[in-house]
Backbone as CSV, one residue per row, in Angstrom:
resi,resn,N_x,N_y,N_z,CA_x,CA_y,CA_z,C_x,C_y,C_z
1,MET,125.689,159.254,47.353,126.069,160.598,47.706,125.899,160.753,49.216
2,PHE,126.820,161.461,49.846,126.801,161.654,51.297,126.864,163.146,51.620
3,CYS,126.277,163.509,52.754,126.359,164.882,53.236,127.787,165.146,53.712
4,VAL,128.353,166.291,53.326,129.725,166.608,53.698,129.839,167.041,55.151
5,LYS,128.720,167.382,55.795,128.776,167.831,57.183,128.487,166.697,58.165
6,CYS,127.388,165.975,58.000,127.008,164.952,58.981,127.278,163.532,58.510
7,GLY,127.567,163.310,57.230,127.902,161.984,56.732,126.702,161.131,56.367
8,LYS,125.484,161.660,56.432,124.276,160.885,56.122,124.239,160.568,54.630
9,GLU,123.853,159.337,54.308,123.740,158.937,52.915,122.495,159.582,52.312
10,LEU,122.660,160.188,51.142,121.585,160.918,50.489,121.329,160.335,49.110
11,GLU,120.139,160.571,48.602,119.842,160.175,47.238,120.522,161.152,46.278
12,ASP,120.861,160.675,45.089,121.452,161.566,44.094,120.465,162.662,43.736
13,GLY,120.964,163.864,43.590,120.137,165.000,43.236,119.594,165.773,44.423
14,THR,119.921,165.333,45.642,119.452,166.043,46.832,120.197,167.363,46.952
15,LYS,119.452,168.441,47.208,120.065,169.759,47.290,120.347,170.182,48.722
16,VAL,119.539,169.693,49.674,119.699,170.043,51.077,119.642,168.750,51.888
17,CYS,120.547,168.612,52.828,120.569,167.425,53.688,119.376,167.476,54.646
18,PRO,118.526,166.440,54.674,117.375,166.457,55.578,117.774,166.259,57.043
19,GLU,118.970,165.752,57.292,119.423,165.502,58.667,119.928,166.777,59.350
20,CYS,120.833,167.507,58.670,121.445,168.675,59.310,121.118,169.996,58.621
21,GLY,120.477,169.962,57.444,120.084,171.188,56.769,121.163,171.850,55.945
22,THR,122.288,171.182,55.715,123.382,171.759,54.947,123.035,171.806,53.466
23,VAL,123.285,172.956,52.844,123.114,173.081,51.397,124.353,172.483,50.759
24,LEU,124.160,171.553,49.842,125.290,170.860,49.229,126.034,171.781,48.275
25,ASP,127.357,171.719,48.297,128.221,172.638,47.560,127.974,172.618,46.060
26,SER,127.750,171.443,45.487,127.624,171.371,44.037,126.413,172.152,43.546
27,TYR,125.349,172.233,44.338,124.165,172.963,43.926,124.220,174.422,44.347
28,ALA,124.951,174.726,45.407,125.106,176.114,45.832,125.905,176.907,44.810
29,SER,126.836,176.241,44.109,127.663,176.931,43.125,127.010,176.984,41.750
30,GLY,125.820,176.379,41.608,125.143,176.412,40.321,125.476,175.231,39.443
31,ASP,126.267,174.295,39.903,126.636,173.119,39.123,125.533,172.081,39.272
32,SER,124.825,171.750,38.224,123.708,170.830,38.329,124.123,169.379,38.106
33,THR,125.362,169.128,37.733,125.783,167.757,37.474,126.142,167.013,38.751
34,GLY,126.425,167.710,39.817,126.805,167.054,41.062,128.282,166.731,41.128
35,ASP,129.063,167.135,40.124,130.492,166.830,40.092,131.288,168.072,40.428
36,SER,131.281,168.470,41.685,131.973,169.697,42.050,133.408,169.452,42.465
37,TYR,133.787,168.201,42.713,135.142,167.890,43.130,135.820,167.053,42.045
38,ASN,136.893,167.566,41.498,137.635,166.852,40.475,139.079,166.705,40.930
39,TYR,139.543,165.489,41.043,140.910,165.228,41.478,141.609,164.406,40.408
40,THR,142.815,164.773,40.065,143.602,164.004,39.115,144.963,163.732,39.711
41,TYR,145.395,162.504,39.621,146.700,162.100,40.138,147.479,161.485,38.999
42,SER,148.647,161.998,38.709,149.496,161.453,37.666,150.719,160.812,38.276
43,ASP,150.987,159.601,37.848,152.175,158.898,38.301,153.200,158.965,37.175
44,GLN,154.012,159.999,37.170,154.966,160.214,36.098,156.187,159.309,36.221
45,GLY,156.456,158.810,37.426,157.684,158.069,37.662,157.712,156.681,37.071
46,GLN,156.565,156.013,36.895,156.607,154.618,36.470,156.052,154.439,35.061
47,ASN,154.742,154.298,34.935,154.201,153.982,33.610,153.244,155.041,33.083
48,GLY,153.207,156.206,33.707,152.350,157.276,33.226,150.872,157.039,33.481
49,SER,150.530,156.125,34.391,149.125,155.842,34.668,148.479,157.049,35.327
50,GLN,147.189,157.156,35.147,146.477,158.309,35.647,145.225,157.847,36.386
51,TYR,144.917,158.568,37.473,143.724,158.269,38.251,142.882,159.534,38.320
52,SER,141.608,159.412,38.048,140.703,160.550,38.151,139.583,160.205,39.116
53,TYR,139.240,161.182,39.929,138.087,161.045,40.812,137.124,162.148,40.433
54,ASN,135.938,161.775,40.082,134.960,162.740,39.611,133.592,162.368,40.163
55,GLY,133.474,162.255,41.486,132.258,161.704,42.050,131.326,162.684,42.710
56,GLY,131.605,163.957,42.711,130.713,164.896,43.349,130.781,164.854,44.864
57,GLN,131.805,164.232,45.396,131.950,164.089,46.840,133.431,164.092,47.166
58,GLU,133.789,164.630,48.329,135.180,164.575,48.743,135.574,163.112,48.930
59,PRO,136.835,162.753,48.678,137.216,161.343,48.756,137.179,160.772,50.170
60,TYR,137.308,161.576,51.207,137.274,161.083,52.581,136.016,161.602,53.249
61,GLN,135.113,160.701,53.558,133.846,161.103,54.133,133.888,160.938,55.643
62,GLN,133.136,161.752,56.334,133.073,161.682,57.781,132.291,160.441,58.196
63,PRO,132.698,159.809,59.317,131.913,158.678,59.803,130.577,159.170,60.355
64,ALA,129.578,158.320,60.272,128.265,158.685,60.798,128.340,158.844,62.310
65,LYS,127.587,159.784,62.834,127.612,160.040,64.268,126.759,159.009,64.999
66,GLY,127.036,158.872,66.298,126.217,158.018,67.136,126.485,156.540,66.979
67,ASN,127.722,156.145,66.712,128.001,154.730,66.509,128.804,154.114,67.646
68,GLY,128.713,154.630,68.859,129.335,154.000,70.009,130.782,154.355,70.249
69,ASN,131.257,155.464,69.692,132.649,155.853,69.906,132.953,156.127,71.371
70,GLY,131.981,156.598,72.116,132.188,156.928,73.520,132.518,155.719,74.369
71,PHE,131.948,154.565,74.035,132.234,153.359,74.804,133.692,152.937,74.659
72,ALA,134.231,153.023,73.454,135.626,152.621,73.232,136.575,153.539,73.999
73,ILE,136.324,154.827,73.949,137.179,155.789,74.642,137.064,155.617,76.154
74,ALA,135.829,155.470,76.655,135.625,155.283,78.093,136.284,153.994,78.574
75,GLY,136.183,152.936,77.795,136.822,151.672,78.174,138.331,151.793,78.243
76,PHE,138.909,152.511,77.305,140.363,152.689,77.304,140.815,153.508,78.507
77,VAL,140.112,154.594,78.778,140.481,155.453,79.918,140.332,154.695,81.233
78,LEU,139.242,153.964,81.399,139.037,153.195,82.627,140.087,152.097,82.790
79,SER,140.537,151.522,81.689,141.585,150.501,81.795,142.900,151.118,82.276
80,LEU,143.195,152.328,81.818,144.399,153.012,82.307,144.279,153.340,83.789
81,VAL,143.089,153.748,84.221,142.882,154.028,85.641,143.059,152.749,86.460
82,SER,142.598,151.623,85.938,142.740,150.366,86.683,144.204,149.964,86.835
83,ILE,145.028,150.260,85.848,146.465,149.965,85.963,147.112,150.912,86.971
84,LEU,146.793,152.193,86.870,147.418,153.182,87.749,146.985,153.025,89.208
85,ALA,145.777,152.530,89.427,145.259,152.402,90.789,145.240,150.946,91.242
86,CYS,146.161,150.130,90.749,146.111,148.695,91.055,146.333,148.403,92.539
87,CYS,146.947,149.280,93.276,147.142,149.076,94.722,145.875,149.385,95.511
88,LEU,144.973,150.126,94.930,143.703,150.430,95.582,142.636,149.522,94.959
89,TYR,142.490,148.325,95.520,141.627,147.324,94.901,140.181,147.802,94.774
90,TYR,139.699,148.622,95.688,138.313,149.084,95.648,138.084,150.090,94.521
91,VAL,139.144,150.606,93.930,139.034,151.476,92.758,139.366,150.683,91.491
92,ALA,140.424,149.874,91.574,140.938,149.200,90.380,140.010,148.110,89.855
93,ILE,139.413,147.325,90.742,138.562,146.231,90.272,137.319,146.755,89.551
94,PRO,136.564,147.704,90.113,135.408,148.219,89.345,135.818,148.909,88.034
95,CYS,136.934,149.634,88.046,137.394,150.296,86.815,137.763,149.272,85.750
96,ALA,138.436,148.200,86.150,138.838,147.173,85.186,137.617,146.463,84.607
97,VAL,136.651,146.134,85.453,135.447,145.454,84.969,134.666,146.367,84.026
98,LEU,134.486,147.629,84.402,133.794,148.577,83.525,134.565,148.819,82.229
99,ALA,135.895,148.838,82.317,136.714,149.018,81.111,136.495,147.878,80.136
100,ILE,136.446,146.663,80.645,136.233,145.513,79.771,134.842,145.566,79.151
101,ILE,133.830,145.892,79.944,132.457,145.959,79.424,132.323,147.061,78.373
102,PHE,132.794,148.264,78.687,132.683,149.367,77.737,133.479,149.107,76.466
103,SER,134.657,148.507,76.598,135.478,148.235,75.417,134.834,147.184,74.524
104,VAL,134.194,146.198,75.121,133.480,145.196,74.315,132.327,145.859,73.568
105,LEU,131.621,146.770,74.227,130.523,147.485,73.563,131.032,148.421,72.465
106,GLY,132.257,148.930,72.594,132.796,149.873,71.622,133.626,149.248,70.515
107,ARG,133.635,147.911,70.422,134.464,147.249,69.402,134.051,147.571,67.979
108,LYS,132.802,147.840,67.736,132.337,148.067,66.360,132.291,149.539,65.993
109,SER,132.984,150.374,66.764,132.998,151.807,66.485,134.205,152.156,65.620
110,ALA,134.333,153.434,65.337,135.474,153.903,64.551,136.774,153.787,65.336
111,TYR,136.681,153.711,66.663,137.860,153.598,67.516,138.065,152.149,67.965
112,ARG,138.067,151.237,67.024,138.193,149.812,67.337,139.524,149.502,68.022
113,GLY,140.582,150.169,67.636,141.892,149.956,68.249,141.900,150.323,69.727
114,LEU,141.255,151.445,70.065,141.151,151.827,71.474,140.327,150.811,72.255
115,ALA,139.289,150.276,71.631,138.452,149.293,72.312,139.245,148.024,72.604
116,ILE,140.018,147.562,71.641,140.828,146.354,71.853,141.893,146.614,72.910
117,ALA,142.523,147.767,72.851,143.519,148.113,73.877,142.861,148.203,75.247
118,GLY,141.644,148.722,75.327,140.920,148.796,76.588,140.629,147.423,77.163
119,ILE,140.284,146.472,76.296,140.034,145.100,76.755,141.306,144.495,77.323
120,VAL,142.399,144.602,76.575,143.666,143.993,77.001,144.193,144.640,78.284
121,ILE,144.227,145.961,78.316,144.753,146.661,79.486,143.836,146.444,80.694
122,GLY,142.527,146.383,80.465,141.592,146.114,81.553,141.819,144.734,82.170
123,ILE,142.053,143.733,81.327,142.334,142.384,81.828,143.649,142.361,82.592
124,VAL,144.672,143.033,82.066,145.964,143.094,82.749,145.821,143.822,84.087
125,GLY,145.107,144.931,84.125,144.895,145.665,85.374,144.149,144.835,86.397
126,LEU,143.143,144.080,85.947,142.403,143.207,86.854,143.297,142.096,87.392
127,ALA,144.124,141.516,86.527,145.031,140.450,86.960,146.058,140.960,87.969
128,ILE,146.641,142.127,87.708,147.634,142.689,88.638,146.994,142.973,89.992
129,THR,145.805,143.552,89.976,145.117,143.874,91.224,144.801,142.611,92.015
130,LEU,144.304,141.583,91.347,143.978,140.339,92.045,145.230,139.646,92.583
131,MET,146.348,139.721,91.835,147.597,139.133,92.339,148.105,139.890,93.567
132,LEU,148.028,141.220,93.546,148.434,142.002,94.713,147.535,141.718,95.913
133,LEU,146.257,141.545,95.667,145.318,141.233,96.736,145.609,139.843,97.324
134,ALA,145.892,138.875,96.469,146.229,137.526,96.945,147.544,137.542,97.719
135,PHE,148.520,138.307,97.259,149.803,138.404,97.965,149.611,139.022,99.347
136,ALA,148.821,140.073,99.432,148.575,140.726,100.720,147.842,139.785,101.676
137,ALA,146.884,139.035,101.167,146.146,138.093,102.012,147.058,136.979,102.508
138,SER,147.937,136.477,101.663,148.848,135.412,102.102,149.879,135.947,103.091
139,LEU,150.276,137.186,102.947,151.234,137.792,103.865,150.617,137.960,105.253
140,VAL,149.365,138.389,105.307,148.686,138.559,106.582,148.428,137.206,107.238
141,ASN,148.006,136.214,106.479,147.683,134.895,107.030,148.913,134.130,107.496
142,SER,150.066,134.399,106.948,151.265,133.644,107.320,151.893,134.156,108.610
143,GLY,151.520,135.315,109.074,152.107,135.875,110.280,153.354,136.691,109.996
144,ASP,153.877,136.641,108.806,155.069,137.409,108.445,154.771,138.906,108.393
145,TYR,153.547,139.242,108.227,153.153,140.643,108.128,153.522,141.394,109.403
146,TYR,153.209,140.782,110.555,153.474,141.463,111.827,154.972,141.569,112.093
147,GLU,155.738,140.544,111.716,157.196,140.609,111.855,157.770,141.692,110.948
148,TYR,157.234,141.784,109.748,157.697,142.808,108.809,157.374,144.202,109.338
149,MET,156.206,144.387,109.909,155.826,145.694,110.461,156.716,146.077,111.642
150,LYS,157.092,145.101,112.512,158.010,145.379,113.626,159.363,145.804,113.084
151,TRP,159.840,145.080,112.087,161.138,145.405,111.488,161.096,146.805,110.874
152,LEU,159.993,147.127,110.216,159.854,148.428,109.580,159.826,149.555,110.621
153,GLU,159.152,149.328,111.760,159.124,150.337,112.820,160.513,150.552,113.410
154,GLU,161.262,149.474,113.614,162.625,149.590,114.160,163.546,150.289,113.166
155,TYR,163.375,149.973,111.930,164.204,150.560,110.876,163.945,152.065,110.743
156,MET,162.706,152.472,110.926,162.341,153.880,110.769,162.792,154.743,111.955
157,GLU,163.068,154.125,113.111,163.465,154.903,114.287,164.849,155.397,114.208
């Protein structure tokens, strides 16, 4: 049996959740059996099979709080920032590294998909930033940078 408000696992017969203090619906209504939710599904189209749920709990329970969901979300957001700011290496590199770290920490949360996307996008953002940085360094070292800047000044006049 689980609390309908906070998701904490409870022993059968518990009337009040010790975690959040919620009075459980089955006992608030006077039902002592614990079966306050009854669902029946009939499949009339095929073979007339029937499914009943009679467990004293809603079929979809809330995930327990405090399981690292924030790391997955933070990793995903930081990975997007690293892609958007890839031209600013002093912003993109720390964001990409933090995105990868936070996403790895958030892999076992309810937002596992966001964590995996954060890892992938963070790696891509880091790779793009490093390639742009290497291109800029090779352009400056080859001497073509100054010729390009002269051409750009003449073109702008």
